C-alpha positions, 0 to 999 in steps of 0.5 A: 633863529641865530645860534648866538641867542640862548635857548629857553628850552628845557634842555638849556639847563637854565632855570628862571630865578625863584623857581624850585625843583620838586625835591626842594619843594618837598623838603621845605617846611610849611609856613608857620601860623600864629597858632604855633606861637605861645604868648608870655609876659614881657619882662620888666624894663623892656619895651620902655622908651628911655631918653638919652638924657635919662641914660646919661643921668643914670650913668652919672649917678652910678659914677657919683656912688662909686666916688662916694664909696671910694671917698668913704674907704679913703676917710676910714683909712685916714682915720686909722692912720691918724689914730696910729699917729696919735698912738705913736705920739703917746709912745714917744712921750713915754720914750722921752721919760725913759731917755731922761731917766737913762741919762745918768746911768748911761753916762756912768757906764761910758755911753754918754755919746749914745745917749746924746744920739738917742736924745737927738733922734727923739727931738727929731721925731717930736719936730716931725709931729710938731710940723703936723700940729701934733703936740705931746704934753706931760702933766706931772707936777701940775695942779689938778684944776689946771689939767682937769680937762685933759687927764684921766685919773686912774689912782690916788696917792696920799701923803705929807709930801703933797700940800694940794691935789697935783699930778703925782705920776704920768702913765701915758702923756696927753696928745693934742692935734691942732690945739684939741685933745685927742688922747687923754693922759692917764695919771695918778693923782696926789693929795694931802693926808686926811685929818684924823677924826676928832675923839667923840665925847662920851654921851651926857658929859656936857649935861653932867658938867652943867649939873655939877657932876663928873663925867664918871658919875661922881658927885662934886667934892664939897669945899674944904671947911676953913673955919668960921667966916664973917657973917654976910647979911645978904647971904643970911637974908637969901637963906631966910628967904629960901627957907620961907619959900620952902615952907610955902611950898610945903604948906601948899603941898599939904593943902593939896593932899588934904583936898585930894583925901576929901575928894576921895572920901566923898567919892567912896561915900557916893559909891557906897550909897549907890551900891545900897540903892542897887541892893534894895532894887535887887531885893524888890525885884526878887520879891516880885519874881517870887510872888509871881511864881507863887501865883502861877503855881 
């Protein structure tokens, strides 16, 4: 055998592939059997086959939810910003009244130029609001019917200087956005003084006057006697007729009283007769009782 050929004997130091030494075979663990495993429930969601389309749909849905939440936050921030803008517009309306009242005092104190600068700045702020369709309205002096839809009365004043119901004072002006009221004006209304109540007439006064008596109960005064007057045939005839009527009434009353007296007498006699009959019956009953008592004895 040629020296160039490798030796396959044990002394060559070359082992076949896959063979293990005795130490390695002793250290290797025993193969596991199925009894070494414990069965447990499969978690929900595992083992289910999900298509790529379903995965994409779920991703898009989550994306839409995130966008909706962001829009909600943005809408809330916008609403707060608009509310702040409307509040500033109301304050600007109050500032305008202050600037108007300060024109005279500032001119007298030598600050006319400063007042003009404030007025220009105020006009610029109003123009900025108008560019965003925000309008400030002061209802002072207007009739109540004309501003009833956008004012909130917080008080009333009554006086002769008011001939009808009007806005007497504005505490906070109204704010409109795109023609719709967004903040109501807080105002104090003015109204005419109420008419004083009429004095109540004393009870019974009309009846007393109709009966010819005074309200205090005094009898009417008799007309003064101016001496004999010419006879009036019509008056005499009326007087005679009245006297005749009075006599007829008196006769009728007497006849009625006589009839009543006769009826009363008849009733008394009937009652006395009935009493006598009752007495006779009582006496007969007593006699019978006595006779029966004596027989028994």
